[in-house]
C-alpha positions as a printed Julia matrix, in Angstrom:
108×3 Matrix{Float64}:
   0.0     0.0    0.0
   2.11    2.81  -1.24
   1.01    6.31  -0.54
  -1.35    5.43   2.28
  -1.04    7.53   5.41
  -0.19    5.3    8.34
  -0.14    7.15  11.65
   1.84    5.59  14.52
  -0.24    4.7   17.55
   1.19    7.3   20.0
   0.85   10.05  17.42
  -2.74    9.02  16.68
  -3.48    9.15  20.4
  -2.03   12.65  20.67
  -4.05   13.8   17.65
  -7.19   12.43  19.27
  -6.43   14.32  22.47
  -5.84   17.51  20.5
  -9.23   17.12  18.83
 -10.91   16.58  22.2
  -9.25   19.69  23.59
 -10.3    21.76  20.57
 -13.86   20.49  20.92
 -13.86   21.38  24.59
 -12.58   24.87  23.78
 -15.24   25.35  21.11
 -18.07   24.14  23.32
 -16.99   26.03  26.43
 -15.76   29.19  24.68
 -18.17   31.44  26.54
 -16.73   30.54  29.96
 -14.08   32.44  31.79
 -11.56   31.41  34.39
 -13.36   28.13  35.1
 -13.07   27.05  31.48
  -9.4    27.97  31.35
  -8.62   25.98  34.51
 -10.62   22.98  33.27
  -8.83   23.12  29.92
  -5.42   23.37  31.58
  -6.2    20.45  33.9
  -7.43   18.32  31.0
  -4.35   19.15  28.93
  -2.05   18.32  31.85
  -3.71   14.98  32.51
  -3.7    14.14  28.8
  -0.01   14.97  28.48
   0.85   12.89  31.53
  -1.21    9.98  30.22
   0.5    10.21  26.83
   3.91   10.24  28.53
   2.98    7.17  30.59
   1.8     5.35  27.48
   5.03    6.15  25.64
   7.21    5.08  28.56
   5.26    1.86  29.03
   5.54    1.1   25.31
   9.32    1.44  25.46
   9.63   -0.92  28.42
   8.03   -3.87  26.63
  10.79   -6.41  26.03
  11.57   -7.23  22.43
  11.14  -10.93  21.72
  13.56  -12.3   19.13
  11.89  -13.89  16.09
  13.66  -17.19  16.73
  11.95  -17.49  20.09
   8.55  -16.86  18.49
   9.22  -19.5   15.84
  10.32  -21.98  18.49
   7.16  -21.36  20.51
   4.97  -21.86  17.45
   6.84  -25.04  16.51
   6.56  -26.43  20.04
   2.85  -25.7   20.14
   2.39  -27.42  16.8
   4.19  -30.5   18.09
   2.03  -30.64  21.22
  -1.18  -30.33  19.22
  -2.49  -33.79  18.39
  -5.13  -33.36  15.73
  -6.14  -36.68  14.23
  -5.84  -35.61  10.57
  -2.22  -34.6   11.18
  -1.22  -37.99  12.51
   0.11  -40.88  10.48
  -2.78  -43.05   9.23
  -0.38  -46.0    8.79
   0.69  -45.98  12.44
   0.4   -49.31  14.29
  -3.06  -49.88  15.74
  -4.85  -47.49  13.37
  -7.45  -48.64  10.95
  -7.13  -47.46   7.41
  -9.79  -45.03   6.21
 -12.64  -46.7    4.36
 -12.23  -46.41   0.61
 -15.15  -45.23  -1.47
 -16.98  -48.14  -2.95
 -20.18  -49.97  -2.31
 -22.64  -48.06  -0.11
 -23.27  -49.63   3.26
 -26.75  -50.43   4.57
 -26.89  -47.27   6.7
 -26.23  -44.98   3.76
 -28.68  -46.39   1.23
 -32.14  -44.92   0.89
 -34.98  -47.32   1.38
């Protein structure tokens, strides 16, 4: 997808907060000191929340791709779906070949 605008998640969050603040300013434009204090408090909390989100995002440990592949491979080995098993294994009956219809499948 060339030319498409992809906005990183933290930047999108900050743009959303800016839109909320502009909406609050537009809706409460007739206020005075109360509106200014509410706007300043909202902006401060939003900035602190954005900073916490960014710091938390940086602290997430990076998992190497080899570890992810190993985990997927191990999970696949533990999964025991019948169609994935060997039909010629000892003790397994061979699947019935198509042929003559049995008595349960014929219409009377």
